MARVO-464686 format. One record per residue (C-alpha): x, y, z. Coordinates in pm, whole numbers, plus 50000, padded with zeros to 5 digits. Last residue first. Example, Ala and Ser with C-alpha at 12.3 -4.5 7.8 and 13.67 -1.06 7.14 Angstrom:
[[51367,49894,50714]]
[[51230,49550,50780]]
This chain:
[[45731,10222,67440]]
[[45368,10109,67458]]
[[45413,09832,67207]]
[[45244,09975,66899]]
[[45219,09767,66582]]
[[45106,10014,66319]]
[[44854,09909,66053]]
[[44986,09921,65699]]
[[45014,10182,65424]]
[[45397,10189,65424]]
[[45409,10563,65496]]
[[45143,10530,65764]]
[[45323,10231,65915]]
[[45648,10427,65934]]
[[45474,10718,66108]]
[[45303,10480,66353]]
[[45633,10306,66428]]
[[45803,10639,66498]]
[[45523,10737,66734]]
[[45530,10398,66907]]
[[45906,10416,66960]]
[[45857,10731,67166]]
[[46049,11055,67105]]
[[45758,11293,67045]]
[[45516,11141,67296]]
[[45613,11341,67606]]
[[45590,11655,67394]]
[[45218,11603,67342]]
[[45148,11583,67715]]
[[45332,11910,67782]]
[[45155,12080,67492]]
[[44812,11968,67615]]
[[44880,12109,67959]]
[[44992,12438,67802]]
[[44669,12440,67601]]
[[44473,12420,67926]]
[[44671,12707,68078]]
[[44592,12928,67778]]
[[44229,12813,67778]]
[[44165,12938,68130]]
[[44072,12807,68476]]
[[44242,12470,68493]]
[[44055,12147,68575]]
[[43948,12065,68219]]
[[44312,12054,68110]]
[[44410,11801,68375]]
[[44150,11543,68279]]
[[44171,11602,67904]]
[[44552,11608,67888]]
[[44585,11302,68111]]
[[44332,11108,67906]]
[[44512,11201,67583]]
[[44847,11109,67737]]
[[44724,10762,67827]]
[[44563,10708,67486]]
[[44878,10822,67305]]
[[45086,10586,67516]]
[[44855,10299,67425]]
[[44867,10368,67050]]
[[44527,10281,66907]]
[[44373,09944,66822]]
[[44289,09876,67188]]
[[44058,10179,67188]]
[[43840,10015,66924]]
[[43836,09692,67126]]
[[43723,09885,67436]]
[[43439,10041,67237]]
[[43321,09696,67119]]
[[43349,09564,67475]]
[[43131,09847,67603]]
[[42866,09773,67339]]
[[42880,09401,67420]]
[[42836,09473,67790]]
[[42541,09709,67734]]
[[42342,09466,67516]]
[[42116,09305,67778]]
[[41853,09576,67765]]
[[41860,09768,67438]]
[[42129,10037,67412]]
[[42165,10391,67549]]
[[42511,10531,67489]]
[[42755,10790,67624]]
[[42625,10841,67978]]
[[42598,11155,68195]]
[[42590,11373,67884]]
[[42245,11508,67971]]
[[42076,11340,67673]]
[[42263,11018,67746]]
[[42137,11013,68106]]
[[41786,11093,67982]]
[[41788,10785,67758]]
[[41936,10566,68034]]
[[41676,10655,68297]]
[[41702,10930,68554]]
[[41651,10897,68928]]
[[41538,11195,69134]]
[[41716,11278,69458]]
[[41530,11611,69444]]
[[41816,11838,69557]]
[[42082,11619,69391]]
[[41915,11592,69050]]
[[41806,11955,69043]]
[[42143,12082,69162]]
[[42321,11876,68895]]
[[42094,12025,68627]]
[[42179,12381,68730]]
[[42551,12319,68781]]
[[42629,12155,68449]]
[[42598,11792,68334]]
[[42956,11668,68363]]
[[43133,11917,68590]]
[[42809,11949,68788]]
[[42817,11569,68856]]
[[43182,11552,68961]]
[[43170,11800,69249]]
[[42849,11718,69437]]
[[42898,11348,69358]]
[[43245,11326,69511]]
[[43195,11037,69752]]
[[42981,11231,69999]]
[[42654,11278,69811]]
[[42470,11495,70065]]
[[42296,11408,70394]]
[[41938,11420,70523]]
[[41867,11063,70411]]
[[41650,11187,70122]]
[[41938,11422,70042]]
[[42143,11110,69959]]
[[41937,10996,69657]]
[[42206,11046,69387]]
[[42065,10883,69076]]
[[42109,10654,68779]]
[[41860,10407,68635]]
[[41935,10150,68368]]
[[41676,09940,68182]]
[[41751,10094,67825]]
[[42120,10107,68188]]
[[42268,10445,69335]]
[[42329,10276,68977]]
[[42018,10068,68906]]
[[42007,09811,68627]]
[[42252,09728,68350]]
[[42540,09976,68363]]
[[42869,09881,68194]]
[[43108,10152,68317]]
[[43403,10214,68085]]
[[43749,10315,68211]]
[[44024,10458,67990]]
[[44386,10429,68112]]
[[44592,10654,68341]]
[[44385,10576,68653]]
[[44316,10906,68831]]
[[43939,10855,68842]]
[[43993,10530,69033]]
[[44217,10704,69282]]
[[43957,10979,69321]]
[[43694,10711,69375]]
[[43890,10556,69659]]
[[43977,10890,69820]]
[[43616,11005,69817]]
[[43498,10677,69968]]
[[43771,10689,70233]]
[[43668,11043,70325]]
[[43305,10931,70360]]
[[43405,10643,70590]]
[[43628,10875,70797]]
[[43340,11120,70839]]
[[43108,10844,70958]]
[[43372,10736,71209]]
[[43419,11095,71331]]
[[43042,11140,71374]]
[[43029,10827,71588]]
[[42871,10516,71447]]
[[42522,10435,71568]]
[[42483,10139,71798]]
[[42374,09808,71649]]
[[42624,09617,71863]]
[[42801,09520,71540]]
[[42834,09893,71464]]
[[42581,10079,71253]]
[[42643,10326,70967]]
[[42810,10055,70763]]
[[42469,09887,70735]]
[[42373,10170,70497]]
[[42609,10027,70235]]
[[42713,10323,70022]]
[[42599,10316,69660]]
[[42347,10064,69524]]
[[42586,09961,69248]]
[[42510,09809,68906]]
[[42183,09634,68984]]
[[41920,09438,68791]]
[[42107,09108,68781]]
[[42422,09115,68998]]
[[42743,09035,68809]]
[[42819,09406,68777]]
[[43083,09537,68538]]
[[43352,09805,68532]]
[[43543,09761,68204]]
[[43906,09874,68221]]
[[44117,09956,67914]]
[[44488,09933,67829]]
[[44658,09719,68095]]
[[45001,09592,67986]]
[[45196,09817,68226]]
[[45007,09673,68522]]
[[45104,09866,68837]]
[[44813,10109,68814]]
[[44571,09822,68754]]
[[44702,09637,69061]]
[[44668,09950,69274]]
[[44310,09998,69154]]
[[44226,09637,69243]]
[[44365,09682,69596]]
[[44168,10003,69640]]
[[43852,09829,69525]]
[[43921,09547,69770]]
[[43955,09792,70057]]
[[43630,09965,69957]]
[[43447,09634,69929]]
[[43559,09544,70280]]
[[43460,09883,70424]]
[[43112,09867,70271]]
[[42997,09951,69919]]
[[42654,09831,69805]]
[[42684,09575,69527]]
[[42309,09502,69518]]
[[42299,09411,69887]]
[[42280,09029,69874]]
[[42429,09026,69524]]
[[42782,09137,69613]]
[[42976,09062,69296]]
[[43128,09373,69137]]
[[43354,09291,68839]]
[[43658,09490,68731]]
[[43731,09353,68384]]
[[44067,09430,68228]]
[[44124,09468,67854]]
[[44493,09421,67775]]
[[44441,09078,67620]]
[[44128,09090,67404]]
[[44256,08852,67135]]
[[44337,08683,67366]]
[[44187,08634,67713]]
[[44025,08904,67922]]
[[44214,09019,68227]]
[[44060,08974,68570]]
[[43972,09181,68873]]
[[43708,09060,69119]]
[[43531,09262,69386]]
[[43275,09102,69620]]
[[43465,08769,69602]]
[[43211,08491,69567]]
[[43098,08280,69866]]
[[43127,07906,69790]]
[[43417,07850,70030]]
[[43209,07987,70315]]
[[42913,07766,70217]]
[[43130,07454,70209]]
[[43280,07532,70549]]
[[42934,07582,70697]]
[[42807,07252,70559]]
[[43114,07061,70675]]
[[43095,07208,71026]]
[[42727,07117,71050]]
[[42801,06757,70955]]
[[43090,06736,71200]]
[[42866,06856,71483]]
[[42578,06631,71376]]
[[42799,06332,71436]]
[[42912,06107,71158]]
[[42778,05804,70965]]
[[42420,05901,70878]]
[[42488,06268,70945]]
[[42719,06280,70644]]
[[42428,06225,70405]]
[[42232,06507,70567]]
[[42526,06746,70546]]
[[42599,06655,70185]]
[[42243,06752,70087]]
[[42258,07081,70275]]
[[42587,07177,70115]]
[[42463,07080,69771]]
[[42156,07301,69806]]
[[42360,07596,69931]]
[[42603,07563,69642]]
[[42322,07564,69386]]
[[42171,07878,69536]]
[[42512,08041,69552]]
[[42573,07976,69184]]
[[42237,08119,69088]]
[[42293,08442,69283]]
[[42644,08464,69141]]
[[42487,08486,68793]]
[[42554,08218,68536]]
[[42785,08304,68248]]
């Protein structure tokens, strides 16, 4: 697949060429209008959700495509992310989500700093900045709450062998405001999270794996295939079991003691006892064949 950057370059060239040809027989006004219209139509969607074709039906791809700012998140991107999340939540056939960047060398540059200025180039008010941060937190919390597994395919900077991850906000005299101060210590521990946030230091893919921040470090260019392989493994399992497993893990890790955590697990387990998938899996085991689970 060609990158959006390449597609836009080709589109721009064609638009200019058509404009000059049109100017021979039309006015410059019409020529300029045609060129602008062509360029607008050629702009990619900054967030695109699509389902992979068979035999990978059920794997959704959430693709970030904002090359001019390395997928930085502004209000429009945030709204589109929310829309995509709602569609995933409503899709009963969805089983795994791959989060992918179409921008070479970048996964996501974080918050778009241009959001902090109004069209008149005046600084946003404190209340507007606060609302933006709250919307970011809410958006990522909704994404975290998706009932199906999500896999980030990081090639390049995330602010993967070639991946870099970091939370540089303290360098701007602020803190990570989209949940970074809470999610990072739950993954890598409080001491290491403090170091990374206080210094704003970036870590490479190998260090990210060592800390538990990422699951795999693969050669450059192979991250997507690795993520797809994992998604295909998940697809072979019972979809209701996967959903309940994610729920049990997420909710169980948020309670204070093991007794409460085991109670969460028990509740999730009981929801699977009378499903058709469980009965099918038992029958398949007895008949020494692969189960055909339908999510019922």
